[in-house]
Phi, psi and omega in degrees: 000127177251120188231132169275135175238139189241124176243125174205045187281339185219258186239025176226130179257120181238137176225138174205168177231121184244133181249121182299346180253319185259350176090203186285120181273321183195149173209157177210152182215138170240126181262141175262012184315312189291326180292327184263352189300318184293343177262354178077018181170177184280135177256104190306317181298318176293326178295314186293317178296318187293324172300321176303314186285330185270333194302302186296315175305319179291326175296315175298321180293313182291324175295323181295314179296326179275347179076031187233161171252150182307323183290346181275352177280171178247355181180163172231133183231159182214162172281122176256358183152169343289162185164191174280123191302315173302317179294317179296326181297321180303316177287323176301306181295324175294321180285331172292328175290319175289324178294324177295317184295315182274351182069046182239151175291146179241136186228131171279136184240145179282129190295317177299320177299322174300311179304313187299323184263000184302333179294341177298346182277352183276155180300331182241071184287156177289149169273154173277150355278164176205159172271142179231137177251109178252116187231113179214183183296332181244354186216145168222110183222146164251127185229134165276114185255110186269334181170177179304120180086353181245099181228141176229112184281121182269332184197153177202161176293135183273350183215248182290137168286162188299317186292320174301319174297320172302304180301318179289323178292317182299319182294321179291338181269002172086022186261164189273181181255135004277146196276329183310304177294325181291319183295320184292324177291321181288327180299329181302336187262359191275152174277115184287352182259357189284306180243154173233117176271156174297159173253091194298137177057023169268355179268005180219165188287164174114169184236020170284163181235158173208119186241351182299326187295326182290331173291319173296326179298315181300314188298304187298326180292322181289336178284342184263357183241172182292338185079029176288168176301324178292321175302311181300319178298317178296320178295320179296320179297312179297324177298315183292319181290330177292312185295315178297311178303324183292318182293319183290321181300311182292328176293321178301314177300314181295320178297318175296317181300318192267332185077010178277154183244005181236128184236120172261133173245119184225163185096162190304319184297340186291351178274001183290124183298318183293321181291323179295318183297318181290324183287329177299320173293322177295319181293318178301315182293334187255001184063034181249175178229137179261138176241139171233152162285162175303155187301326179291341178257008169295312180276178184297141186201157180280338182299312185293330179288318181299316178303305182299319181294316180304310182294329183281312176302321178293337182267358178108001181288148170220152187268013184299132172077003183277154178301158177303291182222165174222113182301319169243137191203110181293129174300319188287350176287342186289153179233164178298162177307134174081359186278334184289000000 
Protein backbone atom coordinates (compact mmCIF):
# COMPACT_ATOMS: atom_id res chain seq x y z
CA UNK A 1 0.00 0.00 0.00
CA UNK A 2 1.42 3.39 -1.07
CA UNK A 3 0.25 6.37 0.93
CA UNK A 4 0.90 10.11 0.72
CA UNK A 5 1.38 11.75 4.12
CA UNK A 6 1.07 15.45 4.96
CA UNK A 7 2.33 17.05 8.18
CA UNK A 8 1.36 20.65 9.06
CA UNK A 9 0.75 20.72 12.82
CA UNK A 10 3.02 23.68 13.58
CA UNK A 11 5.86 25.36 11.68
CA UNK A 12 7.09 22.68 9.30
CA UNK A 13 5.42 21.52 6.11
CA UNK A 14 6.27 17.88 5.46
CA UNK A 15 5.14 15.60 2.65
CA UNK A 16 6.17 11.98 2.02
CA UNK A 17 5.13 8.76 0.31
CA UNK A 18 5.43 5.48 2.20
CA UNK A 19 5.02 1.99 0.72
CA UNK A 20 4.22 -0.82 3.18
CA UNK A 21 6.38 -3.19 1.09
CA UNK A 22 9.19 -0.95 -0.22
CA UNK A 23 9.40 1.52 2.68
CA UNK A 24 9.87 5.27 2.32
CA UNK A 25 9.80 6.25 -1.35
CA UNK A 26 10.26 10.03 -1.12
CA UNK A 27 9.95 12.89 1.33
CA UNK A 28 10.36 16.67 1.39
CA UNK A 29 10.25 19.27 4.14
CA UNK A 30 10.01 23.03 4.36
CA UNK A 31 10.93 24.60 7.71
CA UNK A 32 9.56 28.00 8.74
CA UNK A 33 12.28 28.69 11.33
CA UNK A 34 13.61 31.73 9.47
CA UNK A 35 10.13 33.25 9.16
CA UNK A 36 9.43 32.99 12.88
CA UNK A 37 12.92 33.77 14.19
CA UNK A 38 12.42 37.53 14.33
CA UNK A 39 9.40 37.02 16.61
CA UNK A 40 11.19 34.62 18.96
CA UNK A 41 8.61 31.88 18.46
CA UNK A 42 5.90 30.51 16.20
CA UNK A 43 3.23 32.96 15.01
CA UNK A 44 0.18 30.77 14.20
CA UNK A 45 -1.26 32.97 11.45
CA UNK A 46 2.09 33.18 9.64
CA UNK A 47 2.51 29.43 9.99
CA UNK A 48 -0.88 28.75 8.38
CA UNK A 49 -0.23 31.09 5.47
CA UNK A 50 3.15 29.54 4.77
CA UNK A 51 1.65 26.03 4.78
CA UNK A 52 -0.83 27.19 2.15
CA UNK A 53 1.99 28.44 -0.07
CA UNK A 54 4.24 25.40 0.32
CA UNK A 55 1.92 22.41 0.48
CA UNK A 56 0.93 21.74 -3.13
CA UNK A 57 4.44 22.37 -4.54
CA UNK A 58 5.82 19.87 -2.01
CA UNK A 59 3.19 17.30 -2.99
CA UNK A 60 4.21 17.69 -6.63
CA UNK A 61 7.88 17.42 -5.71
CA UNK A 62 7.40 14.21 -3.72
CA UNK A 63 5.27 12.58 -6.44
CA UNK A 64 7.96 13.42 -9.00
CA UNK A 65 10.72 11.98 -6.81
CA UNK A 66 8.75 8.77 -6.33
CA UNK A 67 7.90 8.58 -10.04
CA UNK A 68 4.19 8.31 -9.30
CA UNK A 69 0.92 9.94 -10.24
CA UNK A 70 -1.66 10.70 -7.60
CA UNK A 71 -4.10 8.10 -8.90
CA UNK A 72 -1.41 5.41 -8.45
CA UNK A 73 -1.51 5.87 -4.69
CA UNK A 74 -3.71 3.87 -2.33
CA UNK A 75 -4.52 6.58 0.18
CA UNK A 76 -3.80 10.03 1.57
CA UNK A 77 -3.23 10.84 5.23
CA UNK A 78 -2.63 14.02 7.19
CA UNK A 79 -1.91 15.17 10.72
CA UNK A 80 -5.29 15.79 12.34
CA UNK A 81 -3.97 16.81 15.75
CA UNK A 82 -2.81 17.83 18.22
CA UNK A 83 -1.42 21.12 16.99
CA UNK A 84 -2.30 24.63 15.83
CA UNK A 85 -5.82 24.53 14.41
CA UNK A 86 -5.16 26.81 11.45
CA UNK A 87 -1.99 24.95 10.50
CA UNK A 88 -3.71 21.57 10.86
CA UNK A 89 -6.59 22.70 8.65
CA UNK A 90 -4.29 23.50 5.73
CA UNK A 91 -2.98 19.94 5.64
CA UNK A 92 -6.39 18.39 6.32
CA UNK A 93 -8.20 20.27 3.58
CA UNK A 94 -5.38 19.66 1.11
CA UNK A 95 -5.46 15.93 1.86
CA UNK A 96 -9.23 15.76 1.53
CA UNK A 97 -9.15 17.64 -1.75
CA UNK A 98 -6.48 15.34 -3.17
CA UNK A 99 -8.30 12.25 -1.96
CA UNK A 100 -11.54 13.42 -3.55
CA UNK A 101 -9.81 14.23 -6.82
CA UNK A 102 -7.91 10.94 -6.98
CA UNK A 103 -10.71 8.78 -5.60
CA UNK A 104 -8.68 7.64 -2.57
CA UNK A 105 -9.46 7.15 1.13
CA UNK A 106 -8.26 9.93 3.44
CA UNK A 107 -7.22 9.35 7.03
CA UNK A 108 -6.31 11.71 9.88
CA UNK A 109 -3.24 10.73 11.92
CA UNK A 110 -2.31 11.55 15.52
CA UNK A 111 0.87 13.65 15.50
CA UNK A 112 2.32 11.96 18.59
CA UNK A 113 1.71 8.50 17.15
CA UNK A 114 3.82 9.59 14.22
CA UNK A 115 6.70 10.54 16.50
CA UNK A 116 6.40 7.33 18.53
CA UNK A 117 6.68 5.17 15.43
CA UNK A 118 9.26 7.27 13.53
CA UNK A 119 12.07 4.78 14.39
CA UNK A 120 10.12 2.23 12.31
CA UNK A 121 11.48 4.12 9.29
CA UNK A 122 15.00 2.91 10.09
CA UNK A 123 16.70 -0.28 8.81
CA UNK A 124 16.63 -1.85 12.29
CA UNK A 125 13.32 -0.78 13.84
CA UNK A 126 12.36 -1.64 17.42
CA UNK A 127 9.98 -4.52 18.03
CA UNK A 128 6.87 -4.13 20.18
CA UNK A 129 6.52 -3.64 23.09
CA UNK A 130 8.83 -0.76 24.00
CA UNK A 131 9.11 2.27 26.24
CA UNK A 132 9.06 5.62 24.46
CA UNK A 133 10.40 8.97 25.64
CA UNK A 134 8.80 11.67 23.51
CA UNK A 135 10.59 15.00 23.97
CA UNK A 136 9.65 17.91 21.76
CA UNK A 137 8.78 21.60 21.88
CA UNK A 138 5.19 20.87 22.82
CA UNK A 139 5.25 17.50 24.58
CA UNK A 140 7.20 15.50 27.13
CA UNK A 141 5.80 11.99 27.56
CA UNK A 142 6.85 8.57 28.78
CA UNK A 143 4.70 6.01 27.00
CA UNK A 144 4.41 2.24 27.16
CA UNK A 145 3.88 1.17 23.54
CA UNK A 146 2.30 -2.28 23.27
CA UNK A 147 1.64 -2.08 19.54
CA UNK A 148 0.11 0.16 16.89
CA UNK A 149 -2.74 1.94 18.69
CA UNK A 150 -1.89 0.46 22.10
CA UNK A 151 -0.49 3.25 24.29
CA UNK A 152 -0.34 3.87 28.04
CA UNK A 153 1.00 7.23 29.20
CA UNK A 154 3.21 6.62 32.23
CA UNK A 155 4.33 10.20 32.82
CA UNK A 156 4.11 13.66 31.30
CA UNK A 157 5.14 17.24 31.94
CA UNK A 158 2.85 19.12 34.32
CA UNK A 159 3.90 22.49 32.89
CA UNK A 160 6.50 23.34 30.21
CA UNK A 161 7.51 20.64 27.76
CA UNK A 162 11.25 20.06 27.73
CA UNK A 163 11.72 21.72 24.32
CA UNK A 164 9.70 24.71 25.49
CA UNK A 165 11.91 24.98 28.59
CA UNK A 166 15.00 24.94 26.37
CA UNK A 167 13.59 27.72 24.17
CA UNK A 168 12.53 29.92 27.09
CA UNK A 169 15.85 29.54 28.90
CA UNK A 170 17.73 30.25 25.69
CA UNK A 171 15.74 33.47 25.32
CA UNK A 172 16.74 34.49 28.86
CA UNK A 173 20.37 33.95 27.85
CA UNK A 174 19.99 36.18 24.80
CA UNK A 175 20.08 33.36 22.27
CA UNK A 176 18.11 33.20 19.04
CA UNK A 177 15.17 31.04 17.99
CA UNK A 178 14.96 28.05 17.98
CA UNK A 179 16.66 28.13 21.34
CA UNK A 180 17.31 24.45 22.04
CA UNK A 181 20.17 23.89 19.58
CA UNK A 182 21.65 27.32 20.39
CA UNK A 183 21.64 26.60 24.13
CA UNK A 184 23.24 23.19 23.56
CA UNK A 185 26.04 24.81 21.54
CA UNK A 186 26.63 27.43 24.24
CA UNK A 187 26.63 24.72 26.93
CA UNK A 188 29.61 23.07 25.23
CA UNK A 189 31.71 26.02 26.44
CA UNK A 190 30.38 25.87 29.99
CA UNK A 191 32.15 24.78 33.17
CA UNK A 192 30.33 21.65 34.41
CA UNK A 193 31.39 22.22 38.02
CA UNK A 194 30.39 25.84 38.56
CA UNK A 195 26.59 25.63 38.96
CA UNK A 196 24.20 22.83 39.87
CA UNK A 197 20.53 23.15 39.02
CA UNK A 198 17.86 21.05 40.78
CA UNK A 199 16.54 17.83 39.25
CA UNK A 200 12.80 18.59 39.50
CA UNK A 201 10.38 15.94 40.80
CA UNK A 202 13.09 13.30 41.16
CA UNK A 203 12.95 13.38 44.96
CA UNK A 204 9.51 11.75 44.96
CA UNK A 205 7.96 8.66 43.36
CA UNK A 206 6.35 8.86 39.94
CA UNK A 207 7.17 9.52 36.32
CA UNK A 208 5.74 13.00 35.74
CA UNK A 209 7.97 15.95 34.83
CA UNK A 210 8.16 19.65 35.64
CA UNK A 211 10.58 21.96 33.85
CA UNK A 212 9.23 25.48 34.39
CA UNK A 213 11.18 25.83 37.66
CA UNK A 214 14.47 25.33 35.84
CA UNK A 215 13.75 28.39 33.74
CA UNK A 216 13.13 30.42 36.90
CA UNK A 217 16.30 29.01 38.47
CA UNK A 218 18.27 30.12 35.41
CA UNK A 219 16.75 33.60 35.61
CA UNK A 220 17.69 33.95 39.29
CA UNK A 221 21.19 32.63 38.65
CA UNK A 222 21.68 35.07 35.79
CA UNK A 223 20.72 37.95 38.10
CA UNK A 224 23.50 36.97 40.52
CA UNK A 225 26.38 37.03 38.03
CA UNK A 226 27.91 39.62 35.74
CA UNK A 227 26.30 38.14 32.64
CA UNK A 228 29.52 37.56 30.72
CA UNK A 229 29.71 35.06 27.87
CA UNK A 230 31.31 32.55 30.25
CA UNK A 231 28.60 33.12 32.87
CA UNK A 232 25.93 32.43 30.27
CA UNK A 233 27.76 29.32 29.05
CA UNK A 234 28.07 27.99 32.60
CA UNK A 235 24.34 28.54 33.23
CA UNK A 236 23.48 26.87 29.91
CA UNK A 237 25.64 23.88 30.85
CA UNK A 238 24.03 23.54 34.28
CA UNK A 239 20.53 23.85 32.80
CA UNK A 240 21.19 21.23 30.13
CA UNK A 241 22.75 18.83 32.63
CA UNK A 242 19.72 19.19 34.93
CA UNK A 243 17.30 18.44 32.10
CA UNK A 244 19.29 15.44 30.90
CA UNK A 245 19.73 14.04 34.42
CA UNK A 246 16.00 14.39 35.09
CA UNK A 247 15.03 12.62 31.86
CA UNK A 248 17.50 9.80 32.53
CA UNK A 249 16.25 9.28 36.10
CA UNK A 250 12.66 9.05 34.90
CA UNK A 251 13.59 6.69 32.04
CA UNK A 252 15.42 4.44 34.48
CA UNK A 253 12.38 4.31 36.72
CA UNK A 254 10.11 3.55 33.77
CA UNK A 255 12.34 0.73 32.49
CA UNK A 256 12.42 -0.81 35.96
CA UNK A 257 8.67 -0.36 36.43
CA UNK A 258 7.69 -1.90 33.09
CA UNK A 259 10.46 -4.47 32.74
CA UNK A 260 10.93 -3.41 29.12
CA UNK A 261 14.34 -3.61 27.44
CA UNK A 262 13.76 -1.32 24.43
CA UNK A 263 13.68 2.47 24.72
CA UNK A 264 12.58 4.68 21.82
CA UNK A 265 13.52 8.36 21.95
CA UNK A 266 11.61 10.64 19.59
CA UNK A 267 10.98 14.35 19.12
CA UNK A 268 13.33 17.24 18.45
CA UNK A 269 15.11 17.16 21.83
CA UNK A 270 16.05 13.56 21.05
CA UNK A 271 18.78 15.01 18.82
CA UNK A 272 20.57 16.50 21.86
CA UNK A 273 24.05 14.99 22.07
CA UNK A 274 24.36 15.03 25.85
CA UNK A 275 20.97 13.31 26.23
CA UNK A 276 21.96 10.60 23.77
CA UNK A 277 25.22 9.92 25.59
CA UNK A 278 23.47 9.70 28.97
CA UNK A 279 20.75 7.39 27.68
CA UNK A 280 23.37 5.14 26.08
CA UNK A 281 24.96 4.78 29.50
CA UNK A 282 21.58 4.03 31.07
CA UNK A 283 20.82 1.37 28.46
CA UNK A 284 24.21 -0.30 28.92
CA UNK A 285 23.71 -0.46 32.69
CA UNK A 286 20.25 -2.03 32.34
CA UNK A 287 20.85 -4.38 29.43
CA UNK A 288 18.51 -2.31 27.26
CA UNK A 289 18.77 -0.85 23.78
CA UNK A 290 17.96 2.69 22.67
CA UNK A 291 16.37 3.46 19.29
CA UNK A 292 16.21 6.83 17.55
CA UNK A 293 14.83 8.02 14.23
CA UNK A 294 17.49 9.60 12.06
CA UNK A 295 18.12 13.26 12.91
CA UNK A 296 15.96 14.62 10.09
CA UNK A 297 12.99 12.62 11.40
CA UNK A 298 13.38 13.70 15.05
CA UNK A 299 11.55 16.93 14.30
CA UNK A 300 8.16 17.16 12.57
CA UNK A 301 8.11 15.50 9.15
CA UNK A 302 5.79 13.94 6.60
CA UNK A 303 7.52 10.54 6.59
CA UNK A 304 6.28 9.58 10.05
CA UNK A 305 2.71 10.59 9.12
CA UNK A 306 2.83 8.62 5.86
CA UNK A 307 4.14 5.59 7.78
CA UNK A 308 1.36 5.61 10.38
CA UNK A 309 -1.28 6.36 7.76
CA UNK A 310 -0.12 3.47 5.59
CA UNK A 311 -0.11 1.02 8.50
CA UNK A 312 -3.55 2.10 9.64
CA UNK A 313 -5.11 2.07 6.17
CA UNK A 314 -3.60 -1.36 5.53
CA UNK A 315 -5.12 -2.50 8.83
CA UNK A 316 -8.61 -1.42 7.83
CA UNK A 317 -8.93 2.10 9.24
CA UNK A 318 -10.95 4.65 7.29
CA UNK A 319 -11.43 8.31 8.01
CA UNK A 320 -15.19 8.45 7.42
CA UNK A 321 -16.95 10.68 9.94
CA UNK A 322 -13.84 11.74 11.86
CA UNK A 323 -13.42 15.38 13.00
CA UNK A 324 -11.52 17.66 10.66
CA UNK A 325 -8.84 18.51 13.23
CA UNK A 326 -8.30 18.29 16.99
CA UNK A 327 -6.20 20.87 18.82
CA UNK A 328 -6.07 18.42 21.75
CA UNK A 329 -6.20 14.66 21.32
CA UNK A 330 -5.42 12.04 23.94
CA UNK A 331 -2.88 9.47 22.80
CA UNK A 332 -4.52 6.86 24.99
CA UNK A 333 -7.82 7.26 23.12
CA UNK A 334 -6.29 5.64 20.03
CA UNK A 335 -7.14 2.06 19.15
CA UNK A 336 -5.46 -0.58 16.96
CA UNK A 337 -6.35 -0.45 13.25
CA UNK A 338 -9.80 -1.75 12.44
CA UNK A 339 -10.92 -1.74 16.08
CA UNK A 340 -13.40 1.11 15.73
